C-alpha positions, 0 to 999 in steps of 0.5 A: 478442577481438571487435572493439569494436562486437561487444562493445558490441552484446553488452552492449546485448543483455544490458542488454536481456534483463535489464530485462524480468526486473527489471521483471517482478520488481519488478512481482511484488514490488509485487503481493505487497505489495498483496495478501499483507496483505489476505489475512493481515488476513482471516485475523485479521478472518475470525472471530466479532468480539468482545472474546474474538477482538479482532476489530472488526465489519464496516462499510461502507467509505465512506471507501474509496468517497469515496477512489475518487471523489477519485481516480477523477474526475480519472482519468476526465477525464484518460483521456477528455476531458482528457488534459493533466491529466496534464502539469498534475498529475503529479509533476515535480521541475523544476516542483516545484523552481520553486514548484509543490509542490502537485504533490505532492498532485495527482500521487496523483489522475492516472495515468501507467499509461494505462487499464490501470494506472488500473484496477489502481490503482483496484481495488487502492485498493478492495480494500486500502482496504476491508480497512484501513477494517475494522481501523483507525479512519478517522482513521488510515486517512486519515493512513496513506493521505495520509502514506504517499502524500506520503512516497512522492511526495518519495522519488520526487523522488529515484527517479522525478522524473516520475510520477503514480498512487495506487499509492503510497497503496495500498502505504502501506495495505497495509504497515500491514495487514502491520504489524498481521498481524505483531502480531495474526495467527496463524502463517500471517498472520504468515509472509504479512506477513513475505513482504511485508516482504521485498518491500518491502525489495527495492522500497526497496533497487531504489529503487522508488518504492513502496518508500519509500511502504511504509516510511512506511506501516509506520511510521505503523502501528507501535504503532498500535491498531486498531478495538475490538471491538463494544460489549457483545460477550461477553469471554473467560471469566475462569478460576475458581480452585479453592478450597482447603477446610481440614481 
């Protein structure tokens, strides 16, 4: 039997080797949870808009652009001239327990992952937000993004007491797309959406903050109606009944 110091060293080595694998697996789940729903939604959205297909027409994603400005400006300031913004605005359970409840909202507009994390989160917001703005009414888009963001922050108080970033709002919007793909998509889109939900389950069971945000986004989209097709678009043809002539 090896001496106790050797056993402790081996245990630490095993723990150190498992941690990168776990982090890589969770990162893969997060990427799948962000972008598979976009692919699934675009399969449904990519056809000809109209009543026959049920697809809405493309529109400029100005709400996504506004969200990019709201998040991007504080993020840019944090990364350049005002690095103290992260400490002032991020989610901190201890500070919130002393009355700084506003951190639930401000934690969404600064980033705790440095420049690389900020770029990743903003790119995800641009892609996922644009896709979601095509299929949801803008008030629904806003409700999902804010609702999932705040729910993710509350879940974060339990599983990650300190942190910041808009990725939880991104995941909430993506989860809403997965729910829509399950309801409206073809077989491939539904398969992509199912794989997405599995990745969300992994995140939730491993106490990742994005799992709680995904659950909130899915619930906010459950039963919600997507944008209607354009007015005046042709409706699907009505089958004609053959008349039976009496002798």
